[in-house]
C-alpha positions as CSV (number, residue, x, y, z in Angstrom):
1,X,-99.0,81.3,-86.8
2,X,-101.1,81.0,-83.7
3,X,-104.5,82.2,-83.8
4,X,-106.2,83.2,-80.4
5,X,-109.7,82.4,-79.5
6,X,-111.8,85.0,-78.0
7,X,-111.3,85.2,-74.2
8,X,-114.5,87.6,-73.6
9,X,-116.8,84.5,-72.1
10,X,-114.8,81.7,-70.3
11,X,-118.1,80.3,-68.8
12,X,-119.6,77.4,-70.9
13,X,-123.0,76.9,-72.3
14,X,-124.9,73.9,-71.6
15,X,-124.7,72.8,-75.1
16,X,-121.3,73.5,-75.3
17,X,-120.4,71.8,-71.8
18,X,-122.4,68.4,-73.4
19,X,-120.4,68.6,-76.4
20,X,-117.0,68.3,-74.2
21,X,-118.7,65.2,-72.5
22,X,-119.8,63.6,-75.9
23,X,-116.1,64.4,-77.4
24,X,-115.0,62.1,-74.0
25,X,-117.4,59.6,-74.2
26,X,-117.0,58.9,-77.8
27,X,-113.5,58.7,-77.8
28,X,-111.7,55.6,-79.1
29,X,-108.6,54.0,-79.7
30,X,-108.7,53.4,-83.4
31,X,-106.6,50.8,-85.0
32,X,-108.8,49.6,-88.1
33,X,-110.8,52.0,-90.0
34,X,-108.3,54.6,-91.1
35,X,-109.2,56.1,-94.6
36,X,-106.3,57.2,-97.1
37,X,-108.1,61.1,-97.0
38,X,-105.2,63.7,-96.2
39,X,-105.9,65.6,-92.9
40,X,-105.7,69.2,-94.0
41,X,-102.7,71.3,-92.6
42,X,-105.2,73.7,-91.0
43,X,-107.0,71.0,-89.2
44,X,-103.6,69.4,-88.5
45,X,-102.2,72.7,-87.1
46,X,-105.4,72.8,-84.7
47,X,-104.9,69.5,-83.1
48,X,-101.1,70.4,-82.7
49,X,-102.1,74.0,-81.4
50,X,-104.5,72.3,-78.9
51,X,-101.6,69.6,-77.7
52,X,-99.6,72.4,-77.3
53,X,-101.6,74.1,-74.7
54,X,-101.9,71.1,-72.5
55,X,-101.2,71.6,-69.0
56,X,-97.7,71.4,-67.7
57,X,-95.8,71.5,-64.7
58,X,-94.2,74.6,-64.2
59,X,-95.2,75.8,-67.3
60,X,-92.1,73.6,-68.5
61,X,-93.9,72.7,-72.2
62,X,-91.3,69.8,-72.1
63,X,-93.1,67.9,-75.2
64,X,-91.9,68.4,-79.1
65,X,-94.5,67.0,-82.1
66,X,-92.8,65.0,-84.8
67,X,-95.2,65.0,-87.7
68,X,-94.6,61.3,-89.7
69,X,-95.3,61.4,-93.3
70,X,-92.9,59.2,-95.1
71,X,-94.2,55.8,-96.1
72,X,-90.7,54.6,-95.4
73,X,-90.5,56.0,-92.1
74,X,-93.9,54.5,-91.4
75,X,-92.5,51.2,-92.8
76,X,-89.6,51.4,-90.0
77,X,-92.0,52.1,-87.2
78,X,-94.1,49.3,-88.1
79,X,-91.2,46.8,-88.2
80,X,-90.4,47.4,-84.7
81,X,-94.2,47.3,-83.6
82,X,-94.1,43.9,-85.0
83,X,-91.0,42.4,-83.5
84,X,-92.4,43.9,-80.1
85,X,-95.8,42.1,-80.9
86,X,-94.0,38.7,-81.4
87,X,-92.5,38.7,-78.0
88,X,-95.6,40.4,-76.7
89,X,-97.5,37.4,-77.5
90,X,-95.7,35.1,-75.9
91,X,-96.5,36.7,-72.4
92,X,-99.7,35.7,-72.8
93,X,-101.0,32.0,-72.2
94,X,-103.6,29.8,-73.9
95,X,-106.7,31.4,-74.8
96,X,-105.8,34.8,-73.7
97,X,-102.9,34.4,-76.0
98,X,-104.7,33.1,-78.9
99,X,-107.2,36.4,-78.5
100,X,-104.2,38.6,-78.3
101,X,-103.0,37.5,-81.8
102,X,-106.4,37.8,-83.3
103,X,-106.7,41.5,-82.2
104,X,-105.4,44.4,-84.6
105,X,-103.1,46.7,-82.3
106,X,-102.3,49.3,-84.7
107,X,-102.8,51.1,-87.8
108,X,-99.2,52.3,-88.6
109,X,-99.5,52.7,-92.2
110,X,-102.5,52.6,-93.0
111,X,-102.9,56.1,-91.1
112,X,-101.9,58.9,-93.1
113,X,-99.9,61.0,-90.4
114,X,-98.3,59.6,-87.4
115,X,-97.5,61.9,-84.8
116,X,-94.4,61.1,-82.4
117,X,-95.2,62.9,-78.8
118,X,-91.9,63.2,-76.8
119,X,-90.6,64.5,-73.6
120,X,-87.4,66.7,-72.8
121,X,-87.1,66.0,-69.4
122,X,-84.1,69.0,-69.4
123,X,-86.3,71.8,-70.6
124,X,-86.5,74.9,-67.8
125,X,-83.4,73.8,-66.3
126,X,-83.0,71.4,-63.6
127,X,-85.4,72.8,-61.0
128,X,-88.8,73.1,-61.8
129,X,-91.9,74.2,-60.0
130,X,-93.8,71.4,-59.2
131,X,-91.4,68.9,-60.0
132,X,-88.7,69.6,-57.1
133,X,-90.4,66.3,-55.5
134,X,-92.1,64.8,-58.1
135,X,-89.5,64.5,-61.0
136,X,-91.8,62.2,-63.0
137,X,-94.1,65.2,-63.6
138,X,-92.6,66.5,-66.9
139,X,-93.4,62.9,-68.5
140,X,-97.3,63.1,-66.8
141,X,-97.2,66.5,-68.6
142,X,-96.1,65.3,-72.0
143,X,-99.4,62.5,-71.9
144,X,-101.6,65.7,-71.1
145,X,-100.6,67.2,-74.4
146,X,-101.5,63.3,-75.7
147,X,-105.1,63.7,-74.2
148,X,-105.5,66.9,-75.6
149,X,-104.4,66.0,-79.0
150,X,-107.0,62.9,-78.5
151,X,-109.8,64.8,-77.8
152,X,-109.3,67.6,-80.3
153,X,-108.9,65.1,-83.1
154,X,-112.3,63.3,-82.5
155,X,-113.9,66.6,-82.3
156,X,-112.6,67.2,-86.0
157,X,-114.2,63.5,-86.4
158,X,-110.4,62.4,-86.8
159,X,-109.4,58.9,-85.3
160,X,-106.5,58.5,-83.4
161,X,-104.5,55.2,-82.3
162,X,-101.8,55.2,-79.5
163,X,-99.1,52.4,-80.5
164,X,-97.1,51.3,-77.4
165,X,-96.1,48.0,-78.3
166,X,-92.6,49.4,-79.4
167,X,-89.1,49.9,-77.7
168,X,-88.0,53.2,-77.4
169,X,-84.9,52.5,-78.6
170,X,-86.4,51.5,-81.6
171,X,-88.4,54.8,-82.1
172,X,-85.6,56.8,-81.6
173,X,-83.6,55.2,-84.2
174,X,-86.3,55.3,-86.6
175,X,-87.2,59.1,-85.9
176,X,-84.0,60.5,-85.3
177,X,-84.5,61.2,-81.8
178,X,-81.5,61.7,-79.3
179,X,-80.7,59.6,-76.6
180,X,-81.8,62.6,-73.9
181,X,-85.1,62.6,-75.3
182,X,-88.2,60.5,-73.9
183,X,-90.4,59.3,-76.7
184,X,-93.9,59.1,-75.1
185,X,-96.4,58.1,-77.6
186,X,-96.5,57.2,-81.6
187,X,-100.0,58.3,-82.5
188,X,-101.8,57.1,-86.1
189,X,-104.2,59.7,-86.9
190,X,-106.4,60.0,-90.0
191,X,-110.0,60.3,-90.6
192,X,-112.0,57.0,-90.2
193,X,-114.9,54.9,-91.9
194,X,-116.6,54.8,-88.3
195,X,-116.2,55.3,-85.3
196,X,-116.5,52.0,-82.7
197,X,-119.8,52.0,-80.2
198,X,-117.3,50.8,-77.2
199,X,-113.4,50.3,-77.0
200,X,-112.5,47.6,-79.3
201,X,-110.9,45.6,-76.3
202,X,-114.2,46.0,-74.0
203,X,-115.8,44.7,-77.5
204,X,-113.5,42.1,-77.7
205,X,-114.2,40.8,-74.2
206,X,-110.6,41.2,-73.2
207,X,-111.2,43.4,-70.0
208,X,-115.0,44.9,-69.0
209,X,-115.1,48.4,-67.7
210,X,-114.8,48.5,-64.1
211,X,-117.6,50.4,-62.2
212,X,-117.1,53.7,-61.3
213,X,-118.4,52.9,-57.5
214,X,-115.7,50.5,-57.5
215,X,-112.8,52.9,-58.0
216,X,-114.0,55.9,-56.1
217,X,-113.4,56.1,-52.2
218,X,-113.8,58.8,-49.5
219,X,-111.2,60.8,-47.7
220,X,-108.8,57.0,-47.1
221,X,-107.9,54.5,-49.1
222,X,-110.5,52.2,-49.7
223,X,-112.8,53.9,-47.4
224,X,-115.9,53.1,-48.5
225,X,-118.4,56.0,-47.0
226,X,-121.7,54.1,-47.8
227,X,-123.5,56.9,-46.4
228,X,-121.7,60.0,-48.6
229,X,-124.4,60.9,-50.9
230,X,-121.9,60.6,-53.9
231,X,-122.5,57.2,-53.9
232,X,-125.8,57.7,-54.8
233,X,-124.5,59.0,-58.1
234,X,-121.8,57.1,-59.1
């Protein structure tokens, strides 16, 4: 049953604002630090409720959430990952391939829970407000649900890892998802021994973080606007 939070004061205090930014900057894609400790159902329900309150175009709420507890189903998901992982390794060359093979990119059987987020592209009918000219907006809405779940998990000190190195049809087969439903994300969820200080791929030297000033433009694509005072801040 949904529990509504008080709505008497929608304004955030300075401490509440800082907590939101702390959560954003300390979110991590977790692969290897999962503990076997179970997530209590009331905590898991809070995460799912937060995901269900994500923004969605036309308020279509296209998502469904499959909570995976079965060890056998997790193994089938991991098998799908391993098959795709071997294929992916061949797409890189030389030192990058060696680095890729040494990265831990999933915690499917280590995490106590998996959550698959899907998108029902037919929900709310063929014509949806805000999707009339950009039909992919339902997919983006489902991704917003993933982000809500990720941030709420971090606020609960729970780790979450998104496993995307899998074919959609393999995920459908493992979870009994109909062909008409689009898998969006398979998420490994659980308490962790620790959160890494930096994103794992950044720490491993795979790619650096791009400076914000390199991706912000004023009024037009790649218009630098160096005189704009915003660039003194970014």
